[in-house]
DSSP file (Angstrom, degrees, kcal/mol; ACC not computed):
  #  RESIDUE AA STRUCTURE BP1 BP2  ACC     N-H-->O    O-->H-N    N-H-->O    O-->H-N    TCO  KAPPA ALPHA  PHI   PSI    X-CA   Y-CA   Z-CA
    1    1 A M              0   0    0      0, 0.0    54,-0.0     0, 0.0    34,-0.0   0.000 360.0 360.0 360.0  24.8  328.1  162.2  106.0
    2    2 A T    >   -     0   0    0      3,-0.1     3,-2.4    33,-0.0     8,-0.1   0.023 360.0-113.8-109.6  27.3  324.7  162.1  107.1
    3    3 A S  T 3  S-     0   0    0      1,-0.3     3,-0.1     7,-0.0     0, 0.0   0.781  77.9 -52.6  47.0  38.0  325.3  161.6  110.9
    4    4 A G  T 3  S+     0   0    0      1,-0.3    -1,-0.3     0, 0.0     2,-0.2   0.382 112.4 118.9  86.8  -6.7  323.8  158.2  110.9
    5    5 A L  S <  S-     0   0    0     -3,-2.4    -1,-0.3     1,-0.1    -3,-0.1  -0.582  76.8 -93.2 -91.2 154.9  320.6  159.3  109.2
    6    6 A A     >  -     0   0    0     -2,-0.2     4,-2.4     1,-0.1    28,-0.2  -0.436  37.7-122.9 -64.4 141.5  319.3  158.0  105.9
    7    7 A T  H  > S+     0   0    0     27,-0.7     4,-2.6     1,-0.2     5,-0.2   0.888 109.4  53.0 -57.8 -43.2  320.5  160.4  103.2
    8    8 A D  H  > S+     0   0    0     25,-2.2     4,-2.3     1,-0.2    -1,-0.2   0.884 112.8  45.1 -61.9 -40.7  316.9  161.2  101.9
    9    9 A F  H  > S+     0   0    0     24,-0.4     4,-2.2     2,-0.2    -1,-0.2   0.915 112.8  50.5 -65.3 -43.4  315.8  162.2  105.5
   10   10 A W  H  X S+     0   0    0     -4,-2.4     4,-1.8     2,-0.2    -2,-0.2   0.945 113.8  44.8 -60.1 -53.8  318.9  164.2  106.2
   11   11 A L  H  X S+     0   0    0     -4,-2.6     4,-3.5     1,-0.2     5,-0.2   0.930 109.5  54.5 -65.2 -46.0  318.5  166.2  103.0
   12   12 A R  H  X S+     0   0    0     -4,-2.3     4,-3.0    -5,-0.2    -1,-0.2   0.906 106.4  52.8 -49.5 -45.2  314.8  166.7  103.4
   13   13 A A  H  X S+     0   0    0     -4,-2.2     4,-2.1     2,-0.2    -1,-0.2   0.950 113.5  43.2 -47.7 -57.1  315.4  168.3  106.9
   14   14 A H  H  X S+     0   0    0     -4,-1.8     4,-2.5     1,-0.2     5,-0.3   0.880 112.7  53.1 -61.1 -42.4  318.0  170.7  105.4
   15   15 A I  H  X S+     0   0    0     -4,-3.5     4,-2.9     1,-0.2     5,-0.3   0.959 110.5  46.0 -61.2 -53.1  315.8  171.5  102.4
   16   16 A R  H  X S+     0   0    0     -4,-3.0     4,-1.9     1,-0.2    -1,-0.2   0.873 113.3  50.3 -55.8 -38.9  312.8  172.4  104.6
   17   17 A R  H  X S+     0   0    0     -4,-2.1     4,-0.7    -5,-0.2    -1,-0.2   0.914 114.9  40.8 -69.0 -40.8  314.8  174.5  106.9
   18   18 A W  H  <>S+     0   0    0     -4,-2.5     5,-2.7     2,-0.2     4,-0.2   0.859 111.8  55.6 -77.0 -35.3  316.5  176.5  104.1
   19   19 A N  H ><5S+     0   0    0     -4,-2.9     3,-1.8    -5,-0.3    -1,-0.2   0.911 104.4  55.5 -56.8 -45.0  313.3  176.8  102.1
   20   20 A A  H 3<5S+     0   0    0     -4,-1.9    -1,-0.2     1,-0.3    -2,-0.2   0.774 104.5  54.9 -65.5 -23.8  311.6  178.4  105.2
   21   21 A L  T 3<5S-     0   0    0     -4,-0.7    -1,-0.3     2,-0.2    -2,-0.2   0.498 123.8-106.1 -85.7  -0.3  314.3  180.9  105.2
   22   22 A G  T < 5S+     0   0    0     -3,-1.8     2,-0.5     1,-0.3    -3,-0.2   0.661  79.7 128.6  90.8  14.8  313.6  181.9  101.7
   23   23 A I      < -     0   0    0     -5,-2.7     2,-0.3    -6,-0.1    -1,-0.3  -0.934  59.9-126.2-107.0 123.8  316.7  180.2  100.2
   24   24 A S  E     +A   98   0A   0     74,-0.8    74,-2.1    -2,-0.5     2,-0.3  -0.521  38.9 163.8 -73.5 126.6  315.9  177.9   97.3
   25   25 A M  E     +A   97   0A   0     -2,-0.3     2,-0.4    72,-0.2    72,-0.2  -0.964   9.7 164.1-141.6 123.0  317.4  174.4   97.8
   26   26 A M  E     -A   96   0A   0     70,-2.8    70,-3.1    -2,-0.3     2,-0.6  -0.994  39.4-109.6-145.7 149.8  316.2  171.5   95.7
   27   27 A V  E     +A   95   0A   0     -2,-0.4    68,-0.3    68,-0.2     3,-0.2  -0.683  26.9 178.0 -72.8 120.1  317.1  168.0   94.8
   28   28 A R  E    S+     0   0A   0     66,-3.3     2,-0.3    -2,-0.6    67,-0.2   0.811  74.3  15.4 -92.0 -36.5  318.2  167.6   91.2
   29   29 A H  E    S-A   94   0A   0     65,-1.7    65,-2.2     0, 0.0     2,-0.4  -0.967  71.2-140.4-142.9 125.9  318.9  164.0   91.3
   30   30 A K        +     0   0    0     -2,-0.3    63,-0.1    63,-0.2     2,-0.1  -0.687  25.2 177.6 -86.8 129.3  318.0  161.3   93.8
   31   31 A G        -     0   0    0     -2,-0.4    61,-0.2     1,-0.2    60,-0.2  -0.228  52.8 -24.0-108.5-154.9  320.5  158.8   94.7
   32   32 A D     >  -     0   0    0     59,-1.6     4,-1.7     1,-0.2    -1,-0.2  -0.349  59.0-144.7 -56.3 123.5  320.5  155.9   97.2
   33   33 A P  T  4 S+     0   0    0      0, 0.0   -25,-2.2     0, 0.0   -24,-0.4   0.827  92.3  38.5 -62.5 -31.6  317.9  156.8   99.8
   34   34 A Q  T  4 S-     0   0    0    -28,-0.2   -27,-0.7   -27,-0.2    -2,-0.1   0.893 136.9  -1.5 -89.7 -39.1  319.8  155.3  102.6
   35   35 A A  T  4 S+     0   0    0    -29,-0.2    -3,-0.1   -28,-0.1    -1,-0.1   0.206  79.4 144.0-141.7  19.8  323.6  156.0  102.0
   36   36 A G     <  -     0   0    0     -4,-1.7    56,-0.1     1,-0.1     2,-0.1  -0.372  50.9-118.5 -63.8 140.0  324.1  157.9   98.8
   37   37 A A        -     0   0    0     -2,-0.0    56,-3.0     1,-0.0     2,-0.4  -0.376  29.6-127.0 -74.3 161.4  326.8  160.5   98.8
   38   38 A V  E     -b   93   0A   0     54,-0.2    16,-0.9    -2,-0.1     2,-0.4  -0.942  17.8-167.7-122.1 132.3  325.7  164.2   98.2
   39   39 A L  E     -bC  94  53A   0     54,-2.2    56,-2.8    -2,-0.4     2,-0.5  -0.981  15.1-157.6-111.9 127.2  327.1  166.6   95.6
   40   40 A V  E     -bC  95  52A   0     12,-3.1    12,-2.9    -2,-0.4     2,-0.5  -0.910   6.3-161.4-114.0 132.3  325.9  170.3   96.3
   41   41 A V  E     -bC  96  51A   0     54,-3.2    56,-3.1    -2,-0.5     2,-0.8  -0.953   5.4-160.9-103.7 120.8  325.8  172.9   93.5
   42   42 A I  E     -bC  97  50A   0      8,-3.4     8,-1.9    -2,-0.5     2,-0.7  -0.909   9.1-161.8-101.1 110.5  325.7  176.6   94.9
   43   43 A N  E     -bC  98  49A   0     54,-3.9    56,-1.6    -2,-0.8     6,-0.2  -0.852  15.1-178.8 -99.4 112.4  324.4  178.7   92.1
   44   44 A Q    >   -     0   0    0      4,-3.1     3,-1.3    -2,-0.7     2,-0.1  -0.023  41.3-122.8-101.6  31.3  325.2  182.4   92.7
   45   45 A G  G >  S-     0   0    0      1,-0.3     3,-1.7     2,-0.2    -1,-0.4  -0.408  81.4  -1.3  74.5-139.8  323.5  183.5   89.4
   46   46 A A  G 3  S+     0   0    0      1,-0.3    -1,-0.3    -2,-0.1     3,-0.1   0.673 126.8  65.6 -62.5 -17.5  325.6  185.4   87.0
   47   47 A A  G <  S-     0   0    0     -3,-1.3     2,-0.3     1,-0.3    -1,-0.3   0.731 109.0-118.7 -77.7 -22.0  328.7  185.3   89.2
   48   48 A G    <   -     0   0    0     -3,-1.7    -4,-3.1    24,-0.1     2,-0.3  -0.809  27.2 -66.0 124.2-162.2  328.9  181.5   88.8
   49   49 A C  E     -CD  43  73A   0     24,-2.9    24,-2.4    -2,-0.3     2,-0.4  -0.914  19.2-151.7-133.8 156.5  328.7  178.3   90.7
   50   50 A T  E     -C   42   0A   0     -8,-1.9    -8,-3.4    -2,-0.3     2,-0.5  -0.993  13.7-151.7-122.3 139.1  330.6  176.3   93.3
   51   51 A V  E     -C   41   0A   0     -2,-0.4    16,-1.8   -10,-0.2    17,-1.4  -0.959  12.1-166.3-112.5 122.1  330.4  172.5   93.4
   52   52 A L  E     -CE  40  66A   0    -12,-2.9   -12,-3.1    -2,-0.5     2,-0.3  -0.870   3.8-170.9-103.7 139.6  330.8  170.8   96.8
   53   53 A T  E     -CE  39  65A   0     12,-2.2    12,-2.5    -2,-0.4   -14,-0.2  -0.916  31.4-104.6-123.7 151.6  331.5  167.1   97.4
   54   54 A Q  E     + E   0  64A   0    -16,-0.9     2,-0.3    -2,-0.3    10,-0.2  -0.504  51.6 149.4 -72.7 139.4  331.5  165.3  100.7
   55   55 A T  E     - E   0  63A   0      8,-2.4     8,-2.3    -2,-0.2     2,-0.3  -0.871  37.3-116.8-151.7-174.4  334.9  164.3  102.2
   56   56 A R  E     - E   0  62A   0     -2,-0.3     6,-0.2     6,-0.2     2,-0.1  -0.945  25.5-119.4-129.1 155.1  336.6  163.7  105.5
   57   57 A T    >   -     0   0    0      4,-2.3     3,-1.4    -2,-0.3     6,-0.1  -0.262  41.2 -94.6 -76.8 173.3  339.6  165.6  107.0
   58   58 A L  T 3  S+     0   0    0      1,-0.3    -1,-0.1     2,-0.1    -2,-0.0   0.778 130.1  54.6 -60.4 -28.0  342.8  163.7  107.9
   59   59 A E  T 3  S-     0   0    0      2,-0.1    -1,-0.3     1,-0.0     0, 0.0   0.553 123.6-106.9 -84.2  -6.2  341.5  163.4  111.3
   60   60 A G  S <  S+     0   0    0     -3,-1.4     2,-0.1     1,-0.3    -2,-0.1   0.414  70.8 143.5  98.3   4.2  338.3  161.7  110.0
   61   61 A A        -     0   0    0      1,-0.1    -4,-2.3    -5,-0.0    -1,-0.3  -0.425  56.9-103.9 -72.9 144.7  336.0  164.7  110.6
   62   62 A K  E     +E   56   0A   0     -6,-0.2     2,-0.3    -2,-0.1    -6,-0.2  -0.481  53.6 153.5 -72.3 139.2  333.2  165.3  108.1
   63   63 A A  E     -E   55   0A   0     -8,-2.3    -8,-2.4    -2,-0.2     2,-0.4  -0.925  40.6-110.7-152.6 174.2  333.8  168.2  105.6
   64   64 A W  E     -Ef  54 110A   0     45,-2.7    47,-3.4    -2,-0.3     2,-0.4  -0.920  23.8-153.4-111.6 141.7  333.0  169.5  102.2
   65   65 A L  E     -E   53   0A   0    -12,-2.5   -12,-2.2    -2,-0.4     2,-1.4  -0.941  23.3-120.9-116.2 134.9  335.6  169.8   99.4
   66   66 A R  E >   -E   52   0A   0     -2,-0.4     3,-1.1   -14,-0.2   -14,-0.2  -0.681  31.1-179.5 -74.0  94.1  335.3  172.4   96.6
   67   67 A A  T 3  S+     0   0    0    -16,-1.8    -1,-0.2    -2,-1.4   -15,-0.2   0.715  80.8  56.1 -70.7 -24.3  335.2  170.0   93.6
   68   68 A S  T 3  S-     0   0    0    -17,-1.4     3,-0.3     1,-0.3    -1,-0.2   0.395 116.0-113.6 -89.5   3.8  335.0  173.1   91.3
   69   69 A G    <   -     0   0    0     -3,-1.1    -1,-0.3   -18,-0.3   -18,-0.1  -0.378  45.6 -53.5  88.7-174.7  338.2  174.5   92.7
   70   70 A P  S    S+     0   0    0      0, 0.0     2,-0.2     0, 0.0    -1,-0.2   0.750 115.5  56.8 -78.6 -18.8  338.8  177.7   94.7
   71   71 A D  S    S-     0   0    0     -3,-0.3   -22,-0.1     1,-0.1     2,-0.1  -0.697  94.5 -90.4-112.5 159.9  337.0  180.2   92.3
   72   72 A L        -     0   0    0     -2,-0.2   -22,-0.2   -25,-0.1    -1,-0.1  -0.344  42.5-153.7 -59.8 144.0  333.4  180.3   90.9
   73   73 A I  B     -D   49   0A   0    -24,-2.4   -24,-2.9    -4,-0.1     5,-0.1  -0.886  24.3 -90.9-123.2 156.1  332.9  178.5   87.7
   74   74 A P    >>  -     0   0    0      0, 0.0     4,-1.9     0, 0.0     3,-0.5  -0.217  39.6-112.5 -60.8 155.8  330.4  179.1   84.9
   75   75 A E  H 3> S+     0   0    0      1,-0.2     4,-2.5     2,-0.2     5,-0.1   0.847 117.0  57.5 -58.2 -36.7  327.2  177.0   85.1
   76   76 A A  H 3> S+     0   0    0      1,-0.2     4,-1.6     2,-0.2    -1,-0.2   0.857 106.0  49.5 -67.9 -34.5  328.1  175.0   82.1
   77   77 A D  H <> S+     0   0    0     -3,-0.5     4,-2.0     2,-0.2    -1,-0.2   0.810 108.9  54.3 -71.2 -32.8  331.4  173.9   83.8
   78   78 A A  H  X S+     0   0    0     -4,-1.9     4,-2.7     2,-0.2     5,-0.2   0.963 106.6  51.3 -63.4 -48.7  329.3  173.0   87.0
   79   79 A E  H  X S+     0   0    0     -4,-2.5     4,-2.4     1,-0.2    -2,-0.2   0.888 108.9  50.5 -56.6 -42.1  327.1  170.8   84.8
   80   80 A E  H  X S+     0   0    0     -4,-1.6     4,-2.2     2,-0.2    -1,-0.2   0.932 108.2  51.7 -61.9 -44.9  330.1  169.0   83.4
   81   81 A T  H  X S+     0   0    0     -4,-2.0     4,-2.2     1,-0.2    -2,-0.2   0.899 111.9  47.9 -59.2 -41.6  331.4  168.3   86.9
   82   82 A I  H  X S+     0   0    0     -4,-2.7     4,-2.4     1,-0.2    -1,-0.2   0.932 109.7  52.0 -63.4 -43.9  328.0  166.9   87.9
   83   83 A S  H  X S+     0   0    0     -4,-2.4     4,-1.6    -5,-0.2    -2,-0.2   0.882 111.1  47.3 -58.1 -43.3  327.9  164.7   84.8
   84   84 A R  H  X S+     0   0    0     -4,-2.2     4,-1.6     1,-0.2    -1,-0.2   0.918 113.1  48.5 -66.8 -46.1  331.3  163.3   85.5
   85   85 A A  H  X S+     0   0    0     -4,-2.2     4,-1.7     1,-0.2    -2,-0.2   0.856 109.9  51.3 -66.5 -37.5  330.5  162.6   89.1
   86   86 A R  H  < S+     0   0    0     -4,-2.4    -1,-0.2     2,-0.2    -2,-0.2   0.815 106.2  55.2 -66.2 -33.7  327.2  160.9   88.2
   87   87 A R  H  < S+     0   0    0     -4,-1.6    -2,-0.2    -5,-0.2    -1,-0.2   0.890 111.4  44.5 -66.1 -39.6  329.0  158.6   85.8
   88   88 A R  H  < S+     0   0    0     -4,-1.6    -2,-0.2     1,-0.2    -1,-0.2   0.779 129.2  24.0 -73.1 -30.5  331.4  157.5   88.5
   89   89 A D    ><  -     0   0    0     -4,-1.7     3,-1.8    -5,-0.1    -1,-0.2  -0.743  56.4-177.9-145.8  97.1  328.5  157.1   91.1
   90   90 A P  T 3  S+     0   0    0      0, 0.0    -1,-0.1     0, 0.0    -4,-0.1   0.652  86.0  63.0 -69.4 -11.8  325.0  156.5   90.0
   91   91 A D  T 3  S+     0   0    0    -60,-0.2   -59,-1.6   -56,-0.1   -60,-0.1   0.350  79.3 126.6 -84.4   7.0  323.8  156.5   93.7
   92   92 A L    <   -     0   0    0     -3,-1.8     2,-0.4   -61,-0.2   -54,-0.2  -0.395  54.9-141.1 -71.5 139.9  324.9  160.2   94.0
   93   93 A W  E     - b   0  38A   0    -56,-3.0   -54,-2.2   -63,-0.1     2,-0.4  -0.786  13.2-157.9 -88.3 138.3  322.5  162.8   95.3
   94   94 A V  E     -Ab  29  39A   0    -65,-2.2   -66,-3.3    -2,-0.4   -65,-1.7  -0.990  12.2-178.7-123.3 123.1  322.7  166.2   93.5
   95   95 A V  E     -Ab  27  40A   0    -56,-2.8   -54,-3.2    -2,-0.4     2,-0.4  -0.949  10.1-155.6-122.2 135.9  321.4  169.2   95.3
   96   96 A E  E     -Ab  26  41A   0    -70,-3.1   -70,-2.8    -2,-0.4     2,-0.4  -0.938   4.6-167.5-117.5 139.6  321.3  172.8   94.0
   97   97 A I  E     -Ab  25  42A   0    -56,-3.1   -54,-3.9    -2,-0.4     2,-0.7  -0.990   8.8-155.5-118.7 130.1  321.2  175.9   96.1
   98   98 A E  E     +Ab  24  43A   0    -74,-2.1   -74,-0.8    -2,-0.4     2,-0.3  -0.892  39.4 136.2-108.9 107.6  320.4  179.2   94.6
   99   99 A D    >   -     0   0    0    -56,-1.6     3,-2.5    -2,-0.7    -2,-0.1  -0.851  44.1-154.6-153.1 106.3  321.9  181.8   96.8
  100  100 A R  T 3  S+     0   0    0     -2,-0.3   -56,-0.1     1,-0.3    -1,-0.1   0.722  99.1  59.2 -62.6 -14.6  323.9  184.9   95.5
  101  101 A A  T 3  S-     0   0    0     -3,-0.1    -1,-0.3     2,-0.1   -57,-0.1   0.561 108.0-128.8 -87.5  -4.3  325.7  185.0   98.8
  102  102 A G    <   +     0   0    0     -3,-2.5     2,-0.1     1,-0.2    -2,-0.1   0.806  49.4 157.6  68.9  28.9  327.0  181.5   98.2
  103  103 A R        -     0   0    0      2,-0.0    -1,-0.2    -4,-0.0    -2,-0.1  -0.448  27.1-155.6 -79.7 158.3  326.0  180.0  101.6
  104  104 A H        -     0   0    0      2,-0.1   -62,-0.0    -2,-0.1   -64,-0.0  -0.960  16.0-133.9-134.4 153.0  325.4  176.3  102.2
  105  105 A P        +     0   0    0      0, 0.0     2,-0.2     0, 0.0    -2,-0.0   0.312  67.4 105.4 -93.8   7.7  323.3  174.8  104.9
  106  106 A F        -     0   0    0      2,-0.1    -2,-0.1     1,-0.1   -42,-0.1  -0.593  65.0-138.0 -97.0 151.8  325.5  172.1  106.3
  107  107 A E  S    S+     0   0    0     -2,-0.2    -1,-0.1     2,-0.1    -3,-0.0   0.805  75.4  96.5 -76.1 -29.2  327.4  172.3  109.6
  108  108 A E  S    S-     0   0    0      1,-0.1   -45,-0.2   -45,-0.1    -2,-0.1  -0.285  81.4-106.0 -65.0 146.2  330.6  170.8  108.2
  109  109 A P        -     0   0    0      0, 0.0   -45,-2.7     0, 0.0     2,-0.6  -0.351  23.6-123.8 -70.1 152.7  333.5  173.1  107.1
  110  110 A V  B      f   64   0A   0    -47,-0.2   -45,-0.2     1,-0.1   -58,-0.0  -0.896 360.0 360.0 -91.8 121.4  334.3  173.7  103.5
  111  111 A L              0   0    0    -47,-3.4   -46,-0.2    -2,-0.6    -1,-0.1   0.431 360.0 360.0 -87.1 360.0  337.9  172.8  102.8
């Protein structure tokens, strides 16, 4: 889902852009630099977290899926979701965003 760009380059660009806007976005785990999938944790502080994973729509368009379900989950549950995903895919990138508003920096829609 990195638009033909290497995953590390694609993520660095998004991280620079969001950090310049004052929104904390950081890589928690580096995966395959060329083609690793990305898991995003949006931490909204005491309100909880959302975990997003890359997917495609039925039409083949890039999108994000709420791996954590429709509601915010406790940080401990988000950590368990991350651990399970990393066990399945050791090349997975894990990115965390700290934003009380729950925004994400990617152009693709969240399903």
